[in-house]
C-alpha angles and dihedrals in degrees: 000000000000125000103227114236121077091195137227120349108260120238119228088228096047113128117247114271116240112231103179115128092029115186124254134221112276095029114133118217122208088357088284117061115071116200111227109168137001105234105179146304115266125230091272092055096255119143116247116204134180108230145165129238098227091198099053095024095228131130117256139178115235118201113195130192127192121241111020124201119073095353091060097045096102093047093050094044091051091051093050091049093047092049089064094060115073115190133143091237095052125079108247117242115210107175145359121198134179117200095171095237089053140004129203142186122211114208143161117298114229123188110217142056140293117255088250092056094045094051091045091052101038107019130244119337124252113258095257093052092044089053091050091051091048090048092052093048092047091048091051090050092049089057092049094046092049087069091051093253132126125224096205098181108074113148139119091279095058096041102088132194119201124214088255092055099257113145118212136174121223145182107037119192128224102189092109093238095125142043140225089251091057089049089057093046088052088064085064088056091050091051092046092050094045092051099041110017089237131109114235097209126079092229116069116239090226126046112224131302129312129210117272096012108072094214113181127202117266113244114253120243121267108264138189126230092280093051095254113146123242115247117251091252089058091052100042135020121236100039108137116241094236092054091045091052093047093050094048093046090055090051096046109099089201092063118072108232122230122251115274093254092052091048091048090052092051093048090046089055092049090046092063113107111260093247090060097053114110090219136358116351089221122091121270115030115252128183112201133170120237110274115255128195119242092003110189122223090253089061090066121088094264092044091052090055092049092048092049091048093051092046089051093052092048090050092051091048092050093049090049091051093051092048091050091051091048094050096049095044098241131272111321090201091063106083090197092061119073128199116266109259113242118216117256112253089229096046117098114251115252110236114236106225095183108118113241116244113253113251115252112236143157108282123222118248110214100183139015133182140168117252114214110162099166101053128082093187092058094189096145099070101096127105095029089137090063089068091072103030095105094246127109092196094078134032146139119299133196120223120261114273133195094235138027090252096065092274088299089282098101137041089217147294130251145203110222121200134190118208091198093237138020114285139174103255124207102175146347121214125196122188110205133187099246142009124253101063125132116220142162132198119232133187132197146167102236143066111216131198112280095245133105089263092046092049090051090053091048094052090045094053101040120092130217120257113212124318130334122247104235116208088334113213098220144050099242112071114193121191109192107138123078100041113129110228090210094051129079122216132205107160120050133170133199103213115199117199105166129040128212120240117258117249095223094089093247094119090232127131127227143146138199125206105212102178141353123199131180126206121201146099 
């Protein structure tokens, strides 16, 4: 049985660890922690023991370093800092003691293996399990980062998997040699290793073998002639494109990574069983029409609008012709056509019981908000009111993203509107800042709390209206098909799933929604 947790990454320049006076089984430290079995030495040369807290009668792991004092300062400081963060995906730290000749940290005992050991024994993980491991590690980092601290030691040896399947992260560092950004990028390394069994960085996360543990080097990633790593899908079949893209984005130094809480939220979304997803279980949300053979240009969105417009003009012309014929009584030279009978001035007028069609008009929008279900930061919610202020000069803008699909961290974002009361809706028009966006109109019955959870419920419960506009080549999006004439609508949402590229040459993607109007009765 191996106590998961291979410990802190060793430094090449680390001084040798003194091991004279090593403890023995049955010894009790601090009159409380009984040493039961020497498990291994971690990668920094510290002794890892399985022990028992004789006061609380629970198993513990005891990590000892010889000597204590100054040489153990970083270890003890890291333990104290870690003890302040309580999270189900972090190994719990119970005690940290310095006795000068030795120092030791008492932490949670976890039966299981490190990610490195499990992949070495059983091969790469399936995509769903790899996602779950990445989610757990990112969630642990989000808890650490929320306190302002850095973990600084994320690799397959410190990502631990218990026999019950729980994933925990251990052995944070406090020497200031790392950053929160590097912590987040390390999750990309965890995902890459879990999916392929290879480490994507030139330097190994563990330095050599240590006595009693039999640690082997992690295989380096497959690389091309320039040293660039192969994507997980090139190494192993069956890796979903969205997970491949996410992993490679995290490893790309040219792409700014998200914060740990945003990454955790995205991986949590991907970690949901497929049956529970509100839309596609794949990554970025896409709305596509059913493919049709020999589809004519008029069958496309723009063609539909042209066809409807032409049909409308023909209808108006025909009605005008009939009215003209009726008014002038027809052609007297045509014996088959008789003059229109005029009502007798003494005859009672016949009441027309046919209900008049309600006039189509611009409907009032009483409330508007930005829907962002996949972000915990939620810093893109301002200026929603500018979408309905009647001016095209100002609107709501997304942030800039590294890819058209919101950097692969979101399924999409939406603009939700409330008409104040149910109405018959004929069309919704959205003026956007640039062409090339993909969007879909949704409708629903409920207004949900304006939180991440509430936004998720809203998107889950709303239904699409008509077809999506895929990479629409224009800045005025009109949604007119799909509305049920017998149904009234109050809550609508413009759901954007793909962003256009900015024209400033930055390679970033962004969109602004300048104005939304609704026509109906």
